[in-house]
Structure formats: structure tokens, C-alpha cells
CHARMM internal coordinates of N, CA and C (Angstrom, degrees):
IC EDIT
DIST 1 N 1 CA 1.4421
DIST 1 CA 1 C 1.5232
ANGL 1 N 1 CA 1 C 110.06
DIST 1 C 2 N 1.3104
ANGL 1 CA 1 C 2 N 116.45
DIHE 1 N 1 CA 1 C 2 N -37.67
DIST 2 N 2 CA 1.4601
ANGL 1 C 2 N 2 CA 120.00
DIHE 1 CA 1 C 2 N 2 CA 177.57
DIST 2 CA 2 C 1.5262
ANGL 2 N 2 CA 2 C 110.17
DIHE 1 C 2 N 2 CA 2 C -65.70
DIST 2 C 3 N 1.3198
ANGL 2 CA 2 C 3 N 116.43
DIHE 2 N 2 CA 2 C 3 N -31.83
DIST 3 N 3 CA 1.4648
ANGL 2 C 3 N 3 CA 121.00
DIHE 2 CA 2 C 3 N 3 CA 176.80
DIST 3 CA 3 C 1.5261
ANGL 3 N 3 CA 3 C 110.78
DIHE 2 C 3 N 3 CA 3 C -61.76
DIST 3 C 4 N 1.3380
ANGL 3 CA 3 C 4 N 116.45
DIHE 3 N 3 CA 3 C 4 N -42.98
DIST 4 N 4 CA 1.4648
ANGL 3 C 4 N 4 CA 120.06
DIHE 3 CA 3 C 4 N 4 CA -179.21
DIST 4 CA 4 C 1.5179
ANGL 4 N 4 CA 4 C 111.42
DIHE 3 C 4 N 4 CA 4 C -67.68
DIST 4 C 5 N 1.3265
ANGL 4 CA 4 C 5 N 117.00
DIHE 4 N 4 CA 4 C 5 N -36.92
DIST 5 N 5 CA 1.4624
ANGL 4 C 5 N 5 CA 120.27
DIHE 4 CA 4 C 5 N 5 CA 177.37
DIST 5 CA 5 C 1.5237
ANGL 5 N 5 CA 5 C 110.08
DIHE 4 C 5 N 5 CA 5 C -63.30
DIST 5 C 6 N 1.3199
ANGL 5 CA 5 C 6 N 116.38
DIHE 5 N 5 CA 5 C 6 N -42.72
DIST 6 N 6 CA 1.4703
ANGL 5 C 6 N 6 CA 119.94
DIHE 5 CA 5 C 6 N 6 CA 178.61
DIST 6 CA 6 C 1.5250
ANGL 6 N 6 CA 6 C 110.99
DIHE 5 C 6 N 6 CA 6 C -66.45
DIST 6 C 7 N 1.3183
ANGL 6 CA 6 C 7 N 117.12
DIHE 6 N 6 CA 6 C 7 N -37.99
DIST 7 N 7 CA 1.4652
ANGL 6 C 7 N 7 CA 120.44
DIHE 6 CA 6 C 7 N 7 CA 179.37
DIST 7 CA 7 C 1.5247
ANGL 7 N 7 CA 7 C 111.01
DIHE 6 C 7 N 7 CA 7 C -64.09
DIST 7 C 8 N 1.3273
ANGL 7 CA 7 C 8 N 117.72
DIHE 7 N 7 CA 7 C 8 N -44.23
DIST 8 N 8 CA 1.4668
ANGL 7 C 8 N 8 CA 120.50
DIHE 7 CA 7 C 8 N 8 CA 178.27
DIST 8 CA 8 C 1.5267
ANGL 8 N 8 CA 8 C 111.09
DIHE 7 C 8 N 8 CA 8 C -66.40
DIST 8 C 9 N 1.3351
ANGL 8 CA 8 C 9 N 117.10
DIHE 8 N 8 CA 8 C 9 N -34.22
DIST 9 N 9 CA 1.4573
ANGL 8 C 9 N 9 CA 120.18
DIHE 8 CA 8 C 9 N 9 CA 177.66
DIST 9 CA 9 C 1.5252
ANGL 9 N 9 CA 9 C 110.61
DIHE 8 C 9 N 9 CA 9 C -65.30
DIST 9 C 10 N 1.3203
ANGL 9 CA 9 C 10 N 116.91
DIHE 9 N 9 CA 9 C 10 N -41.64
DIST 10 N 10 CA 1.4674
ANGL 9 C 10 N 10 CA 120.85
DIHE 9 CA 9 C 10 N 10 CA 178.13
DIST 10 CA 10 C 1.5223
ANGL 10 N 10 CA 10 C 110.55
DIHE 9 C 10 N 10 CA 10 C -66.20
DIST 10 C 11 N 1.3223
ANGL 10 CA 10 C 11 N 117.27
DIHE 10 N 10 CA 10 C 11 N -39.39
DIST 11 N 11 CA 1.4749
ANGL 10 C 11 N 11 CA 120.66
DIHE 10 CA 10 C 11 N 11 CA 175.70
DIST 11 CA 11 C 1.5163
ANGL 11 N 11 CA 11 C 109.99
DIHE 10 C 11 N 11 CA 11 C -61.41
DIST 11 C 12 N 1.3413
ANGL 11 CA 11 C 12 N 116.91
DIHE 11 N 11 CA 11 C 12 N -41.17
DIST 12 N 12 CA 1.4648
ANGL 11 C 12 N 12 CA 120.51
DIHE 11 CA 11 C 12 N 12 CA 179.06
DIST 12 CA 12 C 1.5162
ANGL 12 N 12 CA 12 C 111.26
DIHE 11 C 12 N 12 CA 12 C -64.33
DIST 12 C 13 N 1.3272
ANGL 12 CA 12 C 13 N 116.84
DIHE 12 N 12 CA 12 C 13 N -40.44
DIST 13 N 13 CA 1.4655
ANGL 12 C 13 N 13 CA 119.86
DIHE 12 CA 12 C 13 N 13 CA 178.24
DIST 13 CA 13 C 1.5230
ANGL 13 N 13 CA 13 C 111.76
DIHE 12 C 13 N 13 CA 13 C -64.15
DIST 13 C 14 N 1.3095
ANGL 13 CA 13 C 14 N 116.67
DIHE 13 N 13 CA 13 C 14 N -45.27
DIST 14 N 14 CA 1.4644
ANGL 13 C 14 N 14 CA 120.58
DIHE 13 CA 13 C 14 N 14 CA -179.45
DIST 14 CA 14 C 1.5219
ANGL 14 N 14 CA 14 C 110.53
DIHE 13 C 14 N 14 CA 14 C -65.10
DIST 14 C 15 N 1.3264
ANGL 14 CA 14 C 15 N 116.80
DIHE 14 N 14 CA 14 C 15 N -42.57
DIST 15 N 15 CA 1.4676
ANGL 14 C 15 N 15 CA 120.07
DIHE 14 CA 14 C 15 N 15 CA 179.36
DIST 15 CA 15 C 1.5218
ANGL 15 N 15 CA 15 C 110.91
DIHE 14 C 15 N 15 CA 15 C -66.01
DIST 15 C 16 N 1.3150
ANGL 15 CA 15 C 16 N 117.28
DIHE 15 N 15 CA 15 C 16 N -36.93
DIST 16 N 16 CA 1.4591
ANGL 15 C 16 N 16 CA 120.73
DIHE 15 CA 15 C 16 N 16 CA 178.07
DIST 16 CA 16 C 1.5147
ANGL 16 N 16 CA 16 C 112.44
DIHE 15 C 16 N 16 CA 16 C -65.83
DIST 16 C 17 N 1.3182
ANGL 16 CA 16 C 17 N 117.01
DIHE 16 N 16 CA 16 C 17 N -40.11
DIST 17 N 17 CA 1.4641
ANGL 16 C 17 N 17 CA 121.15
DIHE 16 CA 16 C 17 N 17 CA 178.58
DIST 17 CA 17 C 1.5241
ANGL 17 N 17 CA 17 C 110.49
DIHE 16 C 17 N 17 CA 17 C -66.46
DIST 17 C 18 N 1.3231
ANGL 17 CA 17 C 18 N 116.72
DIHE 17 N 17 CA 17 C 18 N -36.16
DIST 18 N 18 CA 1.4637
ANGL 17 C 18 N 18 CA 120.21
DIHE 17 CA 17 C 18 N 18 CA -179.10
DIST 18 CA 18 C 1.5224
ANGL 18 N 18 CA 18 C 113.01
DIHE 17 C 18 N 18 CA 18 C -81.89
DIST 18 C 19 N 1.3299
ANGL 18 CA 18 C 19 N 117.86
DIHE 18 N 18 CA 18 C 19 N -6.39
DIST 19 N 19 CA 1.4485
ANGL 18 C 19 N 19 CA 120.49
DIHE 18 CA 18 C 19 N 19 CA 175.56
DIST 19 CA 19 C 1.5132
ANGL 19 N 19 CA 19 C 115.78
DIHE 18 C 19 N 19 CA 19 C 95.58
DIST 19 C 20 N 1.3002
ANGL 19 CA 19 C 20 N 117.74
DIHE 19 N 19 CA 19 C 20 N 10.44
DIST 20 N 20 CA 1.4606
ANGL 19 C 20 N 20 CA 121.22
DIHE 19 CA 19 C 20 N 20 CA 177.65
DIST 20 CA 20 C 1.5273
ANGL 20 N 20 CA 20 C 108.69
DIHE 19 C 20 N 20 CA 20 C -92.25
DIST 20 C 21 N 1.3268
ANGL 20 CA 20 C 21 N 116.18
DIHE 20 N 20 CA 20 C 21 N 83.72
DIST 21 N 21 CA 1.4554
ANGL 20 C 21 N 21 CA 121.38
DIHE 20 CA 20 C 21 N 21 CA -174.26
DIST 21 CA 21 C 1.5149
ANGL 21 N 21 CA 21 C 113.65
DIHE 20 C 21 N 21 CA 21 C -65.27
DIST 21 C 22 N 1.3196
ANGL 21 CA 21 C 22 N 117.68
DIHE 21 N 21 CA 21 C 22 N -39.77
DIST 22 N 22 CA 1.4611
ANGL 21 C 22 N 22 CA 120.64
DIHE 21 CA 21 C 22 N 22 CA -178.80
DIST 22 CA 22 C 1.5099
ANGL 22 N 22 CA 22 C 112.38
DIHE 21 C 22 N 22 CA 22 C -66.14
DIST 22 C 23 N 1.3120
ANGL 22 CA 22 C 23 N 115.86
DIHE 22 N 22 CA 22 C 23 N -44.31
DIST 23 N 23 CA 1.4690
ANGL 22 C 23 N 23 CA 120.14
DIHE 22 CA 22 C 23 N 23 CA 178.92
DIST 23 CA 23 C 1.5184
ANGL 23 N 23 CA 23 C 110.20
DIHE 22 C 23 N 23 CA 23 C -66.82
DIST 23 C 24 N 1.3339
ANGL 23 CA 23 C 24 N 116.26
DIHE 23 N 23 CA 23 C 24 N -38.54
DIST 24 N 24 CA 1.4657
ANGL 23 C 24 N 24 CA 120.29
DIHE 23 CA 23 C 24 N 24 CA 179.56
DIST 24 CA 24 C 1.5221
ANGL 24 N 24 CA 24 C 110.52
DIHE 23 C 24 N 24 CA 24 C -64.16
DIST 24 C 25 N 1.3247
ANGL 24 CA 24 C 25 N 116.87
DIHE 24 N 24 CA 24 C 25 N -43.59
DIST 25 N 25 CA 1.4645
ANGL 24 C 25 N 25 CA 120.01
DIHE 24 CA 24 C 25 N 25 CA 179.96
DIST 25 CA 25 C 1.5250
ANGL 25 N 25 CA 25 C 111.14
DIHE 24 C 25 N 25 CA 25 C -66.04
DIST 25 C 26 N 1.3181
ANGL 25 CA 25 C 26 N 116.95
DIHE 25 N 25 CA 25 C 26 N -41.42
DIST 26 N 26 CA 1.4641
ANGL 25 C 26 N 26 CA 120.28
DIHE 25 CA 25 C 26 N 26 CA 179.38
DIST 26 CA 26 C 1.5247
ANGL 26 N 26 CA 26 C 110.84
DIHE 25 C 26 N 26 CA 26 C -65.02
DIST 26 C 27 N 1.3181
ANGL 26 CA 26 C 27 N 117.64
DIHE 26 N 26 CA 26 C 27 N -43.93
DIST 27 N 27 CA 1.4669
ANGL 26 C 27 N 27 CA 120.85
DIHE 26 CA 26 C 27 N 27 CA 179.88
DIST 27 CA 27 C 1.5209
ANGL 27 N 27 CA 27 C 111.26
DIHE 26 C 27 N 27 CA 27 C -65.80
DIST 27 C 28 N 1.3269
ANGL 27 CA 27 C 28 N 116.60
DIHE 27 N 27 CA 27 C 28 N -38.63
DIST 28 N 28 CA 1.4617
ANGL 27 C 28 N 28 CA 119.44
DIHE 27 CA 27 C 28 N 28 CA 178.32
DIST 28 CA 28 C 1.5268
ANGL 28 N 28 CA 28 C 110.28
DIHE 27 C 28 N 28 CA 28 C -66.43
DIST 28 C 29 N 1.3220
ANGL 28 CA 28 C 29 N 117.19
DIHE 28 N 28 CA 28 C 29 N -38.19
DIST 29 N 29 CA 1.4615
ANGL 28 C 29 N 29 CA 120.50
DIHE 28 CA 28 C 29 N 29 CA 177.24
DIST 29 CA 29 C 1.5119
ANGL 29 N 29 CA 29 C 112.36
DIHE 28 C 29 N 29 CA 29 C -63.97
DIST 29 C 30 N 1.3130
ANGL 29 CA 29 C 30 N 116.35
DIHE 29 N 29 CA 29 C 30 N -43.64
DIST 30 N 30 CA 1.4707
ANGL 29 C 30 N 30 CA 120.57
DIHE 29 CA 29 C 30 N 30 CA 178.23
DIST 30 CA 30 C 1.5282
ANGL 30 N 30 CA 30 C 109.98
DIHE 29 C 30 N 30 CA 30 C -64.46
DIST 30 C 31 N 1.3258
ANGL 30 CA 30 C 31 N 116.90
DIHE 30 N 30 CA 30 C 31 N -41.64
DIST 31 N 31 CA 1.4676
ANGL 30 C 31 N 31 CA 120.40
DIHE 30 CA 30 C 31 N 31 CA 179.03
DIST 31 CA 31 C 1.5217
ANGL 31 N 31 CA 31 C 110.87
DIHE 30 C 31 N 31 CA 31 C -62.24
DIST 31 C 32 N 1.3394
ANGL 31 CA 31 C 32 N 117.15
DIHE 31 N 31 CA 31 C 32 N -39.61
DIST 32 N 32 CA 1.4580
ANGL 31 C 32 N 32 CA 121.02
DIHE 31 CA 31 C 32 N 32 CA 178.47
DIST 32 CA 32 C 1.5214
ANGL 32 N 32 CA 32 C 111.65
DIHE 31 C 32 N 32 CA 32 C -63.92
DIST 32 C 33 N 1.3216
ANGL 32 CA 32 C 33 N 116.51
DIHE 32 N 32 CA 32 C 33 N -45.01
DIST 33 N 33 CA 1.4633
ANGL 32 C 33 N 33 CA 120.53
DIHE 32 CA 32 C 33 N 33 CA -179.61
DIST 33 CA 33 C 1.5245
ANGL 33 N 33 CA 33 C 110.70
DIHE 32 C 33 N 33 CA 33 C -63.37
DIST 33 C 34 N 1.3148
ANGL 33 CA 33 C 34 N 117.00
DIHE 33 N 33 CA 33 C 34 N -46.05
DIST 34 N 34 CA 1.4669
ANGL 33 C 34 N 34 CA 120.53
DIHE 33 CA 33 C 34 N 34 CA -179.80
DIST 34 CA 34 C 1.5249
ANGL 34 N 34 CA 34 C 110.57
DIHE 33 C 34 N 34 CA 34 C -63.78
DIST 34 C 35 N 1.3376
ANGL 34 CA 34 C 35 N 117.33
DIHE 34 N 34 CA 34 C 35 N -38.64
DIST 35 N 35 CA 1.4594
ANGL 34 C 35 N 35 CA 120.24
DIHE 34 CA 34 C 35 N 35 CA 179.80
DIST 35 CA 35 C 1.5251
ANGL 35 N 35 CA 35 C 111.03
DIHE 34 C 35 N 35 CA 35 C -65.32
DIST 35 C 36 N 1.3373
ANGL 35 CA 35 C 36 N 117.73
DIHE 35 N 35 CA 35 C 36 N -42.06
DIST 36 N 36 CA 1.4601
ANGL 35 C 36 N 36 CA 119.74
DIHE 35 CA 35 C 36 N 36 CA 179.43
DIST 36 CA 36 C 1.5221
ANGL 36 N 36 CA 36 C 111.64
DIHE 35 C 36 N 36 CA 36 C -68.59
DIST 36 C 37 N 1.3065
ANGL 36 CA 36 C 37 N 117.86
DIHE 36 N 36 CA 36 C 37 N -35.30
DIST 37 N 37 CA 1.4643
ANGL 36 C 37 N 37 CA 120.13
DIHE 36 CA 36 C 37 N 37 CA 174.06
DIST 37 CA 37 C 1.5239
ANGL 37 N 37 CA 37 C 110.13
DIHE 36 C 37 N 37 CA 37 C -63.08
DIST 37 C 38 N 1.3403
ANGL 37 CA 37 C 38 N 116.53
DIHE 37 N 37 CA 37 C 38 N -41.19
DIST 38 N 38 CA 1.4579
ANGL 37 C 38 N 38 CA 120.80
DIHE 37 CA 37 C 38 N 38 CA 176.50
DIST 38 CA 38 C 1.5267
ANGL 38 N 38 CA 38 C 110.80
DIHE 37 C 38 N 38 CA 38 C -59.88
DIST 38 C 39 N 1.3445
ANGL 38 CA 38 C 39 N 116.76
DIHE 38 N 38 CA 38 C 39 N -44.97
DIST 39 N 39 CA 1.4626
ANGL 38 C 39 N 39 CA 119.47
DIHE 38 CA 38 C 39 N 39 CA -179.48
DIST 39 CA 39 C 1.5243
ANGL 39 N 39 CA 39 C 111.89
DIHE 38 C 39 N 39 CA 39 C -62.72
DIST 39 C 40 N 1.3174
ANGL 39 CA 39 C 40 N 116.79
DIHE 39 N 39 CA 39 C 40 N -42.31
DIST 40 N 40 CA 1.4677
ANGL 39 C 40 N 40 CA 120.55
DIHE 39 CA 39 C 40 N 40 CA 179.85
DIST 40 CA 40 C 1.5264
ANGL 40 N 40 CA 40 C 110.47
DIHE 39 C 40 N 40 CA 40 C -63.21
DIST 40 C 41 N 1.3259
ANGL 40 CA 40 C 41 N 117.09
DIHE 40 N 40 CA 40 C 41 N -45.83
DIST 41 N 41 CA 1.4621
ANGL 40 C 41 N 41 CA 120.35
DIHE 40 CA 40 C 41 N 41 CA 179.33
DIST 41 CA 41 C 1.5279
ANGL 41 N 41 CA 41 C 111.70
DIHE 40 C 41 N 41 CA 41 C -65.93
DIST 41 C 42 N 1.3266
ANGL 41 CA 41 C 42 N 116.96
DIHE 41 N 41 CA 41 C 42 N -35.07
DIST 42 N 42 CA 1.4642
ANGL 41 C 42 N 42 CA 120.76
DIHE 41 CA 41 C 42 N 42 CA 178.46
DIST 42 CA 42 C 1.5249
ANGL 42 N 42 CA 42 C 111.06
DIHE 41 C 42 N 42 CA 42 C -65.31
DIST 42 C 43 N 1.3314
ANGL 42 CA 42 C 43 N 116.65
DIHE 42 N 42 CA 42 C 43 N -45.27
DIST 43 N 43 CA 1.4645
ANGL 42 C 43 N 43 CA 120.63
DIHE 42 CA 42 C 43 N 43 CA 179.37
DIST 43 CA 43 C 1.5290
ANGL 43 N 43 CA 43 C 110.37
DIHE 42 C 43 N 43 CA 43 C -65.40
DIST 43 C 44 N 1.3213
ANGL 43 CA 43 C 44 N 117.67
DIHE 43 N 43 CA 43 C 44 N -42.07
DIST 44 N 44 CA 1.4622
ANGL 43 C 44 N 44 CA 120.15
DIHE 43 CA 43 C 44 N 44 CA 176.79
DIST 44 CA 44 C 1.5239
ANGL 44 N 44 CA 44 C 111.60
DIHE 43 C 44 N 44 CA 44 C -61.28
DIST 44 C 45 N 1.3169
ANGL 44 CA 44 C 45 N 116.30
DIHE 44 N 44 CA 44 C 45 N -38.29
DIST 45 N 45 CA 1.4591
ANGL 44 C 45 N 45 CA 120.35
DIHE 44 CA 44 C 45 N 45 CA 177.88
DIST 45 CA 45 C 1.5307
ANGL 45 N 45 CA 45 C 111.41
DIHE 44 C 45 N 45 CA 45 C -65.45
DIST 45 C 46 N 1.3270
ANGL 45 CA 45 C 46 N 116.23
DIHE 45 N 45 CA 45 C 46 N -41.18
DIST 46 N 46 CA 1.4654
ANGL 45 C 46 N 46 CA 119.34
DIHE 45 CA 45 C 46 N 46 CA 177.66
DIST 46 CA 46 C 1.5227
ANGL 46 N 46 CA 46 C 111.55
DIHE 45 C 46 N 46 CA 46 C -62.44
DIST 46 C 47 N 1.3360
ANGL 46 CA 46 C 47 N 117.01
DIHE 46 N 46 CA 46 C 47 N -44.56
DIST 47 N 47 CA 1.4529
ANGL 46 C 47 N 47 CA 120.34
DIHE 46 CA 46 C 47 N 47 CA 179.73
DIST 47 CA 47 C 1.5201
ANGL 47 N 47 CA 47 C 111.97
DIHE 46 C 47 N 47 CA 47 C -65.84
DIST 47 C 48 N 1.3069
ANGL 47 CA 47 C 48 N 117.25
DIHE 47 N 47 CA 47 C 48 N -41.11
DIST 48 N 48 CA 1.4585
ANGL 47 C 48 N 48 CA 119.13
DIHE 47 CA 47 C 48 N 48 CA -178.81
DIST 48 CA 48 C 1.5176
ANGL 48 N 48 CA 48 C 111.10
DIHE 47 C 48 N 48 CA 48 C -66.88
DIST 48 C 49 N 1.3179
ANGL 48 CA 48 C 49 N 117.47
DIHE 48 N 48 CA 48 C 49 N -37.67
DIST 49 N 49 CA 1.4669
ANGL 48 C 49 N 49 CA 119.71
DIHE 48 CA 48 C 49 N 49 CA 177.76
DIST 49 CA 49 C 1.5251
ANGL 49 N 49 CA 49 C 111.62
DIHE 48 C 49 N 49 CA 49 C -70.92
DIST 49 C 50 N 1.3216
ANGL 49 CA 49 C 50 N 117.27
DIHE 49 N 49 CA 49 C 50 N -33.46
DIST 50 N 50 CA 1.4649
ANGL 49 C 50 N 50 CA 119.68
DIHE 49 CA 49 C 50 N 50 CA 179.31
DIST 50 CA 50 C 1.5267
ANGL 50 N 50 CA 50 C 110.69
DIHE 49 C 50 N 50 CA 50 C -68.47
DIST 50 C 51 N 1.3266
ANGL 50 CA 50 C 51 N 117.77
DIHE 50 N 50 CA 50 C 51 N -39.78
DIST 51 N 51 CA 1.4520
ANGL 50 C 51 N 51 CA 120.59
DIHE 50 CA 50 C 51 N 51 CA 179.87
DIST 51 CA 51 C 1.5260
ANGL 51 N 51 CA 51 C 112.58
DIHE 50 C 51 N 51 CA 51 C -76.35
DIST 51 C 52 N 1.3227
ANGL 51 CA 51 C 52 N 116.88
DIHE 51 N 51 CA 51 C 52 N -28.73
DIST 52 N 52 CA 1.4543
ANGL 51 C 52 N 52 CA 120.73
DIHE 51 CA 51 C 52 N 52 CA 179.82
DIST 52 CA 52 C 1.5385
ANGL 52 N 52 CA 52 C 110.21
DIHE 51 C 52 N 52 CA 52 C -73.21
DIST 52 C 53 N 1.3074
ANGL 52 CA 52 C 53 N 117.94
DIHE 52 N 52 CA 52 C 53 N -31.20
DIST 53 N 53 CA 1.4633
ANGL 52 C 53 N 53 CA 121.77
DIHE 52 CA 52 C 53 N 53 CA -177.45
DIST 53 CA 53 C 1.5163
ANGL 53 N 53 CA 53 C 111.92
DIHE 52 C 53 N 53 CA 53 C -68.77
DIST 53 C 54 N 1.3208
ANGL 53 CA 53 C 54 N 117.72
DIHE 53 N 53 CA 53 C 54 N -25.15
DIST 54 N 54 CA 1.4767
ANGL 53 C 54 N 54 CA 120.53
DIHE 53 CA 53 C 54 N 54 CA -177.49
DIST 54 CA 54 C 1.4776
ANGL 54 N 54 CA 54 C 113.31
DIHE 53 C 54 N 54 CA 54 C -80.29
END
COOR INIT
IC SEED 1 N 1 CA 1 C
IC BUILD
């Protein structure tokens, strides 16, 4: 999932450099959403493993 967030971020950077503002904004938005989903799942995974170990 982190790979996809990075891929969309790179697409946003390339589109921004080439002047495609709409595509850059959309790709950056998708990258942000995917990154936050990754963070939420990562934290949930840490908590579940911490409670399972006890």
C-alpha cells in the first residue's frame, strides 16, 4: 500500500512539472488518502500484535 502511495506521489510530481495541475492535484489527493489508510492499518497492526503477545 505504501508503494501505491509513493507511485501516485511520483505521478503527481511529474504531472506538476509538466503543467497538468488537475491531474497533479488528483494524484496527490489519492496518494494522501492511501498513505493515511496505510498509517491507520499500520497502527492497528502494531496494537493487535502488542495485545496478542501478552
